[in-house]
Gaussian input, Z-matrix of N, CA and C with variables (Angstrom, degrees):
# hf/3-21g

backbone

0 1
 N
 C     1     B1
 C     2     B2     1     A1
 N     3     B3     2     A2     1     D1
 C     4     B4     3     A3     2     D2
 C     5     B5     4     A4     3     D3
 N     6     B6     5     A5     4     D4
 C     7     B7     6     A6     5     D5
 C     8     B8     7     A7     6     D6
 N     9     B9     8     A8     7     D7
 C    10    B10     9     A9     8     D8
 C    11    B11    10    A10     9     D9
 N    12    B12    11    A11    10    D10
 C    13    B13    12    A12    11    D11
 C    14    B14    13    A13    12    D12
 N    15    B15    14    A14    13    D13
 C    16    B16    15    A15    14    D14
 C    17    B17    16    A16    15    D15
 N    18    B18    17    A17    16    D16
 C    19    B19    18    A18    17    D17
 C    20    B20    19    A19    18    D18
 N    21    B21    20    A20    19    D19
 C    22    B22    21    A21    20    D20
 C    23    B23    22    A22    21    D21
 N    24    B24    23    A23    22    D22
 C    25    B25    24    A24    23    D23
 C    26    B26    25    A25    24    D24
 N    27    B27    26    A26    25    D25
 C    28    B28    27    A27    26    D26
 C    29    B29    28    A28    27    D27
 N    30    B30    29    A29    28    D28
 C    31    B31    30    A30    29    D29
 C    32    B32    31    A31    30    D30
 N    33    B33    32    A32    31    D31
 C    34    B34    33    A33    32    D32
 C    35    B35    34    A34    33    D33
 N    36    B36    35    A35    34    D34
 C    37    B37    36    A36    35    D35
 C    38    B38    37    A37    36    D36
 N    39    B39    38    A38    37    D37
 C    40    B40    39    A39    38    D38
 C    41    B41    40    A40    39    D39
 N    42    B42    41    A41    40    D40
 C    43    B43    42    A42    41    D41
 C    44    B44    43    A43    42    D42
 N    45    B45    44    A44    43    D43
 C    46    B46    45    A45    44    D44
 C    47    B47    46    A46    45    D45
 N    48    B48    47    A47    46    D46
 C    49    B49    48    A48    47    D47
 C    50    B50    49    A49    48    D48
 N    51    B51    50    A50    49    D49
 C    52    B52    51    A51    50    D50
 C    53    B53    52    A52    51    D51
 N    54    B54    53    A53    52    D52
 C    55    B55    54    A54    53    D53
 C    56    B56    55    A55    54    D54
 N    57    B57    56    A56    55    D55
 C    58    B58    57    A57    56    D56
 C    59    B59    58    A58    57    D57
 N    60    B60    59    A59    58    D58
 C    61    B61    60    A60    59    D59
 C    62    B62    61    A61    60    D60
 N    63    B63    62    A62    61    D61
 C    64    B64    63    A63    62    D62
 C    65    B65    64    A64    63    D63
 N    66    B66    65    A65    64    D64
 C    67    B67    66    A66    65    D65
 C    68    B68    67    A67    66    D66
 N    69    B69    68    A68    67    D67
 C    70    B70    69    A69    68    D68
 C    71    B71    70    A70    69    D69
 N    72    B72    71    A71    70    D70
 C    73    B73    72    A72    71    D71
 C    74    B74    73    A73    72    D72
 N    75    B75    74    A74    73    D73
 C    76    B76    75    A75    74    D74
 C    77    B77    76    A76    75    D75
 N    78    B78    77    A77    76    D76
 C    79    B79    78    A78    77    D77
 C    80    B80    79    A79    78    D78
 N    81    B81    80    A80    79    D79
 C    82    B82    81    A81    80    D80
 C    83    B83    82    A82    81    D81
 N    84    B84    83    A83    82    D82
 C    85    B85    84    A84    83    D83
 C    86    B86    85    A85    84    D84
 N    87    B87    86    A86    85    D85
 C    88    B88    87    A87    86    D86
 C    89    B89    88    A88    87    D87
 N    90    B90    89    A89    88    D88
 C    91    B91    90    A90    89    D89
 C    92    B92    91    A91    90    D90
 N    93    B93    92    A92    91    D91
 C    94    B94    93    A93    92    D92
 C    95    B95    94    A94    93    D93
 N    96    B96    95    A95    94    D94
 C    97    B97    96    A96    95    D95
 C    98    B98    97    A97    96    D96
 N    99    B99    98    A98    97    D97
 C   100   B100    99    A99    98    D98
 C   101   B101   100   A100    99    D99
 N   102   B102   101   A101   100   D100
 C   103   B103   102   A102   101   D101
 C   104   B104   103   A103   102   D102
 N   105   B105   104   A104   103   D103
 C   106   B106   105   A105   104   D104
 C   107   B107   106   A106   105   D105
 N   108   B108   107   A107   106   D106
 C   109   B109   108   A108   107   D107
 C   110   B110   109   A109   108   D108
 N   111   B111   110   A110   109   D109
 C   112   B112   111   A111   110   D110
 C   113   B113   112   A112   111   D111
 N   114   B114   113   A113   112   D112
 C   115   B115   114   A114   113   D113
 C   116   B116   115   A115   114   D114
 N   117   B117   116   A116   115   D115
 C   118   B118   117   A117   116   D116
 C   119   B119   118   A118   117   D117
 N   120   B120   119   A119   118   D118
 C   121   B121   120   A120   119   D119
 C   122   B122   121   A121   120   D120
 N   123   B123   122   A122   121   D121
 C   124   B124   123   A123   122   D122
 C   125   B125   124   A124   123   D123
 N   126   B126   125   A125   124   D124
 C   127   B127   126   A126   125   D125
 C   128   B128   127   A127   126   D126
 N   129   B129   128   A128   127   D127
 C   130   B130   129   A129   128   D128
 C   131   B131   130   A130   129   D129
 N   132   B132   131   A131   130   D130
 C   133   B133   132   A132   131   D131
 C   134   B134   133   A133   132   D132
 N   135   B135   134   A134   133   D133
 C   136   B136   135   A135   134   D134
 C   137   B137   136   A136   135   D135
 N   138   B138   137   A137   136   D136
 C   139   B139   138   A138   137   D137
 C   140   B140   139   A139   138   D138
 N   141   B141   140   A140   139   D139
 C   142   B142   141   A141   140   D140
 C   143   B143   142   A142   141   D141
 N   144   B144   143   A143   142   D142
 C   145   B145   144   A144   143   D143
 C   146   B146   145   A145   144   D144
 N   147   B147   146   A146   145   D145
 C   148   B148   147   A147   146   D146
 C   149   B149   148   A148   147   D147
 N   150   B150   149   A149   148   D148
 C   151   B151   150   A150   149   D149
 C   152   B152   151   A151   150   D150
 N   153   B153   152   A152   151   D151
 C   154   B154   153   A153   152   D152
 C   155   B155   154   A154   153   D153
 N   156   B156   155   A155   154   D154
 C   157   B157   156   A156   155   D155
 C   158   B158   157   A157   156   D156
 N   159   B159   158   A158   157   D157
 C   160   B160   159   A159   158   D158
 C   161   B161   160   A160   159   D159
 N   162   B162   161   A161   160   D160
 C   163   B163   162   A162   161   D161
 C   164   B164   163   A163   162   D162
 N   165   B165   164   A164   163   D163
 C   166   B166   165   A165   164   D164
 C   167   B167   166   A166   165   D165
 N   168   B168   167   A167   166   D166
 C   169   B169   168   A168   167   D167
 C   170   B170   169   A169   168   D168
 N   171   B171   170   A170   169   D169
 C   172   B172   171   A171   170   D170
 C   173   B173   172   A172   171   D171
 N   174   B174   173   A173   172   D172
 C   175   B175   174   A174   173   D173
 C   176   B176   175   A175   174   D174
 N   177   B177   176   A176   175   D175
 C   178   B178   177   A177   176   D176
 C   179   B179   178   A178   177   D177
 N   180   B180   179   A179   178   D178
 C   181   B181   180   A180   179   D179
 C   182   B182   181   A181   180   D180
 N   183   B183   182   A182   181   D181
 C   184   B184   183   A183   182   D182
 C   185   B185   184   A184   183   D183
 N   186   B186   185   A185   184   D184
 C   187   B187   186   A186   185   D185
 C   188   B188   187   A187   186   D186
 N   189   B189   188   A188   187   D187
 C   190   B190   189   A189   188   D188
 C   191   B191   190   A190   189   D189
 N   192   B192   191   A191   190   D190
 C   193   B193   192   A192   191   D191
 C   194   B194   193   A193   192   D192
 N   195   B195   194   A194   193   D193
 C   196   B196   195   A195   194   D194
 C   197   B197   196   A196   195   D195
 N   198   B198   197   A197   196   D196
 C   199   B199   198   A198   197   D197
 C   200   B200   199   A199   198   D198

   B1=1.4681
   B2=1.5350
   B3=1.3601
   B4=1.4398
   B5=1.5438
   B6=1.3275
   B7=1.5073
   B8=1.5220
   B9=1.3455
   B10=1.4534
   B11=1.5005
   B12=1.3504
   B13=1.4618
   B14=1.5170
   B15=1.3090
   B16=1.4926
   B17=1.5368
   B18=1.3039
   B19=1.4847
   B20=1.5209
   B21=1.3291
   B22=1.4574
   B23=1.5496
   B24=1.2964
   B25=1.4680
   B26=1.5376
   B27=1.3142
   B28=1.4777
   B29=1.5099
   B30=1.3076
   B31=1.4384
   B32=1.5319
   B33=1.3343
   B34=1.4894
   B35=1.4926
   B36=1.3265
   B37=1.4794
   B38=1.5424
   B39=1.2843
   B40=1.5112
   B41=1.5282
   B42=1.3443
   B43=1.4809
   B44=1.5259
   B45=1.3255
   B46=1.4461
   B47=1.5271
   B48=1.3046
   B49=1.4678
   B50=1.5016
   B51=1.2947
   B52=1.4814
   B53=1.5558
   B54=1.3216
   B55=1.4706
   B56=1.5211
   B57=1.3649
   B58=1.4789
   B59=1.5432
   B60=1.3123
   B61=1.4539
   B62=1.5206
   B63=1.3010
   B64=1.4673
   B65=1.5144
   B66=1.3298
   B67=1.4590
   B68=1.5301
   B69=1.3294
   B70=1.4619
   B71=1.5179
   B72=1.3363
   B73=1.4697
   B74=1.5435
   B75=1.3145
   B76=1.4794
   B77=1.5134
   B78=1.3024
   B79=1.4602
   B80=1.5260
   B81=1.3148
   B82=1.4625
   B83=1.5269
   B84=1.3310
   B85=1.4480
   B86=1.5121
   B87=1.3242
   B88=1.4615
   B89=1.5216
   B90=1.2951
   B91=1.4744
   B92=1.5318
   B93=1.3038
   B94=1.4841
   B95=1.5258
   B96=1.3396
   B97=1.4850
   B98=1.5094
   B99=1.3393
   B100=1.4903
   B101=1.4939
   B102=1.3324
   B103=1.4670
   B104=1.4914
   B105=1.3235
   B106=1.4928
   B107=1.5018
   B108=1.3233
   B109=1.4712
   B110=1.5299
   B111=1.2960
   B112=1.4652
   B113=1.5056
   B114=1.3265
   B115=1.4874
   B116=1.5149
   B117=1.3507
   B118=1.4882
   B119=1.5300
   B120=1.3154
   B121=1.4804
   B122=1.5324
   B123=1.3082
   B124=1.4705
   B125=1.5231
   B126=1.3082
   B127=1.4591
   B128=1.5125
   B129=1.3141
   B130=1.4749
   B131=1.5117
   B132=1.3285
   B133=1.4503
   B134=1.5149
   B135=1.3461
   B136=1.4535
   B137=1.5147
   B138=1.3294
   B139=1.4937
   B140=1.5223
   B141=1.3345
   B142=1.4603
   B143=1.5271
   B144=1.3232
   B145=1.4774
   B146=1.5515
   B147=1.3183
   B148=1.4558
   B149=1.5284
   B150=1.3212
   B151=1.4729
   B152=1.4907
   B153=1.3678
   B154=1.4530
   B155=1.5190
   B156=1.3308
   B157=1.4421
   B158=1.5184
   B159=1.3204
   B160=1.4702
   B161=1.5231
   B162=1.3398
   B163=1.4355
   B164=1.5299
   B165=1.3579
   B166=1.4967
   B167=1.5315
   B168=1.3376
   B169=1.4625
   B170=1.5214
   B171=1.2863
   B172=1.4874
   B173=1.5077
   B174=1.3425
   B175=1.4520
   B176=1.5270
   B177=1.3507
   B178=1.4453
   B179=1.5147
   B180=1.3343
   B181=1.4643
   B182=1.4962
   B183=1.3329
   B184=1.4250
   B185=1.5365
   B186=1.3250
   B187=1.4571
   B188=1.5125
   B189=1.3329
   B190=1.4352
   B191=1.5152
   B192=1.3181
   B193=1.4547
   B194=1.5421
   B195=1.3389
   B196=1.4670
   B197=1.5397
   B198=1.3745
   B199=1.4772
   B200=1.5364
   A1=111.64
   A2=114.99
   A3=119.30
   A4=112.09
   A5=114.16
   A6=117.71
   A7=109.68
   A8=117.45
   A9=120.13
   A10=110.75
   A11=118.22
   A12=121.42
   A13=110.55
   A14=114.84
   A15=118.73
   A16=109.53
   A17=116.72
   A18=119.72
   A19=110.40
   A20=115.69
   A21=120.14
   A22=110.68
   A23=117.55
   A24=122.14
   A25=110.70
   A26=116.57
   A27=120.37
   A28=110.53
   A29=116.56
   A30=119.92
   A31=112.45
   A32=116.81
   A33=123.08
   A34=109.73
   A35=115.20
   A36=120.63
   A37=109.05
   A38=117.92
   A39=120.68
   A40=107.82
   A41=119.79
   A42=119.20
   A43=111.99
   A44=117.13
   A45=121.30
   A46=111.43
   A47=117.08
   A48=121.07
   A49=109.45
   A50=118.82
   A51=121.75
   A52=108.61
   A53=117.57
   A54=118.72
   A55=111.79
   A56=116.29
   A57=118.31
   A58=110.06
   A59=116.76
   A60=120.99
   A61=110.63
   A62=116.65
   A63=122.22
   A64=109.12
   A65=118.44
   A66=121.67
   A67=111.03
   A68=115.93
   A69=119.37
   A70=112.21
   A71=115.80
   A72=119.87
   A73=110.45
   A74=116.50
   A75=121.27
   A76=110.48
   A77=118.63
   A78=121.88
   A79=111.24
   A80=115.61
   A81=120.91
   A82=111.77
   A83=117.05
   A84=120.23
   A85=110.77
   A86=118.36
   A87=122.87
   A88=110.29
   A89=116.51
   A90=120.86
   A91=111.16
   A92=115.72
   A93=119.10
   A94=109.47
   A95=117.75
   A96=121.13
   A97=112.39
   A98=115.61
   A99=118.79
   A100=111.92
   A101=116.72
   A102=120.86
   A103=112.69
   A104=118.46
   A105=120.67
   A106=113.37
   A107=119.75
   A108=120.47
   A109=111.74
   A110=117.31
   A111=122.70
   A112=112.81
   A113=116.80
   A114=119.89
   A115=111.93
   A116=119.66
   A117=118.43
   A118=111.72
   A119=117.20
   A120=120.22
   A121=111.02
   A122=115.35
   A123=117.80
   A124=111.10
   A125=118.14
   A126=122.01
   A127=109.53
   A128=117.41
   A129=120.58
   A130=109.52
   A131=118.82
   A132=121.95
   A133=112.39
   A134=115.84
   A135=120.24
   A136=110.60
   A137=116.14
   A138=120.02
   A139=109.91
   A140=116.69
   A141=119.10
   A142=111.35
   A143=115.75
   A144=119.43
   A145=111.28
   A146=115.77
   A147=120.85
   A148=110.44
   A149=115.79
   A150=120.76
   A151=111.57
   A152=115.78
   A153=120.07
   A154=111.18
   A155=114.99
   A156=119.48
   A157=110.31
   A158=117.58
   A159=122.80
   A160=109.84
   A161=116.52
   A162=122.54
   A163=111.09
   A164=114.62
   A165=118.65
   A166=110.25
   A167=117.24
   A168=119.47
   A169=110.70
   A170=116.44
   A171=121.41
   A172=108.80
   A173=117.43
   A174=119.60
   A175=110.76
   A176=118.81
   A177=122.32
   A178=110.58
   A179=116.12
   A180=120.28
   A181=112.32
   A182=116.33
   A183=121.41
   A184=111.64
   A185=117.35
   A186=121.43
   A187=109.79
   A188=117.10
   A189=122.09
   A190=113.81
   A191=117.05
   A192=122.77
   A193=112.45
   A194=115.85
   A195=120.63
   A196=107.19
   A197=114.86
   A198=119.18
   A199=113.87
   D1=-47.20
   D2=179.88
   D3=-63.80
   D4=-35.77
   D5=179.50
   D6=-65.63
   D7=-36.76
   D8=178.38
   D9=-67.75
   D10=-38.06
   D11=176.23
   D12=-65.33
   D13=-41.41
   D14=-178.84
   D15=-64.69
   D16=-41.50
   D17=178.04
   D18=-63.04
   D19=-41.92
   D20=178.53
   D21=-62.49
   D22=-41.77
   D23=177.78
   D24=-64.37
   D25=-41.90
   D26=177.67
   D27=-63.55
   D28=-43.70
   D29=179.34
   D30=-64.48
   D31=-38.72
   D32=176.31
   D33=-61.53
   D34=-48.25
   D35=-177.33
   D36=-65.21
   D37=-38.08
   D38=178.68
   D39=-66.44
   D40=-42.61
   D41=176.78
   D42=-59.93
   D43=-40.85
   D44=179.22
   D45=-62.85
   D46=-41.37
   D47=177.55
   D48=-64.39
   D49=-43.92
   D50=-179.29
   D51=-64.01
   D52=-44.47
   D53=-179.16
   D54=-63.54
   D55=-42.14
   D56=179.19
   D57=-65.37
   D58=-41.32
   D59=179.72
   D60=-61.76
   D61=-43.99
   D62=179.79
   D63=-62.90
   D64=-42.39
   D65=179.69
   D66=-63.62
   D67=-44.77
   D68=178.42
   D69=-63.62
   D70=-40.47
   D71=178.62
   D72=-64.33
   D73=-44.07
   D74=178.00
   D75=-62.30
   D76=-45.05
   D77=177.95
   D78=-59.45
   D79=-45.22
   D80=179.69
   D81=-62.67
   D82=-42.79
   D83=177.72
   D84=-63.30
   D85=-42.57
   D86=177.00
   D87=-59.29
   D88=-43.64
   D89=179.84
   D90=-63.80
   D91=-44.38
   D92=179.03
   D93=-63.17
   D94=-44.06
   D95=177.98
   D96=-58.91
   D97=-44.84
   D98=177.13
   D99=-59.55
   D100=-47.61
   D101=-176.88
   D102=-66.51
   D103=-39.13
   D104=-171.00
   D105=-100.71
   D106=-20.14
   D107=-176.70
   D108=-121.66
   D109=-61.20
   D110=-171.01
   D111=-63.34
   D112=-52.18
   D113=-178.21
   D114=-62.85
   D115=-50.36
   D116=178.98
   D117=-63.39
   D118=-35.03
   D119=178.33
   D120=-63.76
   D121=-44.89
   D122=178.92
   D123=-66.08
   D124=-36.78
   D125=177.88
   D126=-64.81
   D127=-41.10
   D128=179.13
   D129=-65.16
   D130=-44.19
   D131=178.63
   D132=-59.80
   D133=-40.18
   D134=178.06
   D135=-63.73
   D136=-40.87
   D137=179.47
   D138=-64.94
   D139=-40.74
   D140=178.74
   D141=-64.33
   D142=-42.94
   D143=178.33
   D144=-60.72
   D145=-41.01
   D146=178.87
   D147=-63.33
   D148=-45.59
   D149=178.08
   D150=-60.13
   D151=-44.82
   D152=179.94
   D153=-62.99
   D154=-41.99
   D155=-179.34
   D156=-63.24
   D157=-41.60
   D158=177.33
   D159=-61.88
   D160=-44.14
   D161=-179.18
   D162=-62.62
   D163=-43.80
   D164=-179.58
   D165=-65.26
   D166=-38.82
   D167=178.78
   D168=-65.09
   D169=-42.12
   D170=178.39
   D171=-63.46
   D172=-45.33
   D173=-178.92
   D174=-62.82
   D175=-40.38
   D176=178.07
   D177=-62.57
   D178=-41.67
   D179=177.10
   D180=-61.12
   D181=-47.19
   D182=-178.04
   D183=-67.72
   D184=-36.04
   D185=178.03
   D186=-65.41
   D187=-37.49
   D188=176.97
   D189=-64.99
   D190=-27.63
   D191=-178.71
   D192=-81.81
   D193=-19.54
   D194=-175.99
   D195=-70.83
   D196=142.16
   D197=-179.57
   D198=-72.18

């Protein structure tokens, strides 16, 4: 009986280790993705929006100057 309980405890502890390891791995992957993909992509999109806004302002100015 005690051996069965011990095996059950070992199995439970092993599951906990696997779950924690999976959570750490997932968190690390998310962090890597944010640093290498999401953040640079958002920065690039912001730069494009700024350039487009500048271009639209210039176009509006030039259109207003046309006779």
